[in-house]
N, C-alpha and C positions, 0 to 999 in steps of 0.2 A: 283317628286311626289307632288301632290296637294290634298287637302281635302276640301270638301264642304258639307254642310248639305242640303239634298234635300228630300222633302216628308217625313220628320221626321226621316231620317237616315243619318248617316255620310258615305259619299262615298269617297273612295280614288282612285285617278286616275292619269294617266300620259297623258299630252298633248304635243306631240313631233312633231318636224318639223316646217316648215314655216307656219305662220298663214294664208297666202294667198294661200297655196297649197290645192289641192283637199282633202277634209275632209273624212277620213276613220275611222269609228267606229268599233273596233274589240271586240267581246264578247266571253269571255272564257266559257268553259264548266264546268261540275261538275266532281270532287270536286277540282277545280284549282283556279288560281288567274290570274291577268293581265299579270304576268311575263311569262305566257305560250306563249305570242305573241312576246317575245323579238327578235327572228330572223326576224320576219316580220316588227317590228318597225324599225329595222336597215335598212332593204332593202327598205321599202317604203319611209321613210324619206330621205334616200340617193337619191331617185328618185324625191325628191321635194314635196312629199305628206305630209299632216298634219294627224297624227295618234293619235287617242284618245283610250286609253285602260283603262277601269274602272275595279275595283274590284266590282263584283255584291254584293248587300247586303247579308250579311251572309258569305262572302268569303274574303280572303285576309285581307287587312286592313280596310275594310268597316264594318259598324255597323251591328249587328245581330238582326234579328226580329224572335223570336221563334214562333213555332206553324206551320203556313202554309204560304208560299209565292208563289203566282201564277206567271205564266209567264207574265201575264199582269202587275203585280207589277214591275217586272224587266224592262219591256218595257217602262212603264211610268217613272221609275227612269231615264232611258237612255234619254228619250225625255226632261226631266227636266235638265239633265246634258248638253245636246246640247243647250238648252236655256241659261243656265248659261254661256256657252262658246261662245254664239253669233253665233252658227252654225245653219243655217236654214235647210240645207239639207246635207246628207252625204251618202257615200257608207257604207252600214251596213253589216257586216260579222260576223259570229259566227260558232263555232265548237261544235257539239253534242248538248247538252242543249242550248248552245249559238246560234246554228243555229235555234233551235225552237223559242228562244227569238227573233231572227232576223225576223222570219216569223210573230210572234206576233206583233212586232214593225211595220212591214209593214201593218198588219191587222188594227192596231189602229192608226197609224200615216203615212199613205201612202204618203202624200205630203212631208214628211221629207226624203224620200228614193230616192237617185239617182241611186242606184244599190244594188243588193244583192250578197253576197258571202256565200254560204251554204256549209259547210264542214262537212262531216261524220255525217249526221243528217237524220231524217226521218219526214214525214209530217202527217201520220195518227194520230188520237187520240189514247190514251192508251187503251189497251185491259183490260177486267176485270181482267185477270190473271196478267197482268203487273201492274195494280193498287195495287193488293195485294202484289206483290213482292216489289214495291217501298215503301209501307207503312211498311212492315216487315223490310226492310232494314233501314228505318228511325228509327224504334224502336231499332234496333240493334245498330246503330251508337250512339244513345243517351245512351245506356246502356254500350257500350264497347269502344267507341271512334273510331278514324279513322285508327289506325295503322294496325290492323288485316285485315280490308277491303282493305286497300291500298296494302298490301302484296299479297292478293288473286287475285286482278284484274290487277296488273301491266302488266302481260303477255297478257291482253286483251286491255288495254289502248294503249300499244305499241304492235306491232307484236312480237310474242314470240321470234323470232330469234334476234330482236333488243335489247331485254332485256340483252342478252348475248353479242351481238356485240357492243352495245353502252352503257356501264355501266354508264358513266357520264350523259347521257341523262336519263336513267332509274332512277338514283338517284335524278335528278332534278325533275322528275315527281313525284316520291315517296315523296320527301320532301314537294312539294306542297299539295299533298293529306293528308299527316300526319298533316300538319299545319292547315288544315281547321277546323273551329269550328264545332263540330258535330251538335250544334243546328241550325246553318245556313244550313248545308248540309241536315239535316232531314227536315227542313221546305221547302226547295226547292224540295226535293223528293215528299213530300205530295202535294205540289202545281202542280208539273209537272205531277203527276198522273192524274190530272183533266184537262189536256190541251185539247184545241179544236182540231178539224180536220182541217189541213191547206190546204187540197187539193183544195178546192174551191177557197181559197185566192190565191194560187199559179197559178191557171188556169187563174186568172184575172190580173197577173202581166204583165205590159208592159215595165217596166224598165229592163235594162240589168241584167242578172243573171249568176253568175259563180257557178256551182255545182262541187265540188272537193271531192275526196274520196280516202283513202288509199286502195291499191289493196287488202290487206289482213286484212281489218277491219272486226272483228267478231261481233261487236255490231251493226253497221249500214253498212252492206256490200254494195258492188258495186250495187247490185240489188235495194237497197233503193235509191241510187243516180240516177240510171237509171229511176226509177219511178218518181222522181222529174223532171228529164230532159224530160220525156214524157208529164208531165203536163205543162211544160213551154218549148215548142218546140224551142224557140229562144235562150234558155239558152246554155251556153258553158259547156260541161261536160269534166272534166279532171280526169283521174285515175292516181294516184301517186304510182308508183311501189316501192317496198322496204319499204312499210309503212303499219301500221295498222290504229288504230282509231285516231291517232294524227299525220297526215302527216306533218303538219307545224313544228313539233318538230323533227320528225324522218328523214324527208328528206326536210329540210328547203330550200335548193337551188331550188329543183324542185317545191316545193309549191310556193315559192316567184316568180319564173319565170312565173308560171301560172297566179298569181295575177297581176304582173306587166303587162304582155301582155294583160290581160283582161281590166285593167284600161286604158291602152294606146289605145287599138283597139276598145273597146266597150263603154267606159264611156266618155273619154275625147273627142272623136270624135262627141259626141252628143251635146257638149257645143256650 
């Protein structure tokens, strides 16, 4: 674990694997932290890749910026982190909100992206109803904290059957959600409500893209992944069976196999 101050905030991150390996930046979703990617770090570094996993501002061990944090803020933080690490270009991947940050990163810093990995995410801008829901939830988290919310959504973050079948996984996910600072979570919710529409950006992507989704994701279902695949015809689409919104946690072997195959067949071959 390392810590650096970037753009006025303390960022905690892990930089794992050989420094000369293919750089892979993995972005967690809301309301988690970098340890969400532990199974992927093990698999990717084992294959010789360099994996950077930061805590976004407001999450995990990174500093909190109250009020409103936009996806562009997260994207620029990550560009600054890559600068700090001397990484010019990276495979940029994210899950859920992290996938939207990856799309924002590509929008703002396209020359820094060697490939995209978009897991369980969606491209359109937020609807008016969605904006209201996110802002109400932000108010609630500030007033009540994270525990009640975490308990309510665990069977949507994971496929409901996995909450029962994988109690250790469920407890790890719950612990991450409960430990999140409500101020950071609320600020991200308010900023995410104002996100841009990424469909035009995606249609212009020429780099390799892996779109991956849990077969039983109720937040961003397979149809959302198929919509991204339609926008990026050269993308690889993988549906992970036996998983919900967090297939990298629920079915890490299947998720990792898809990522490793993508990196070997679509990314390294372009070097």
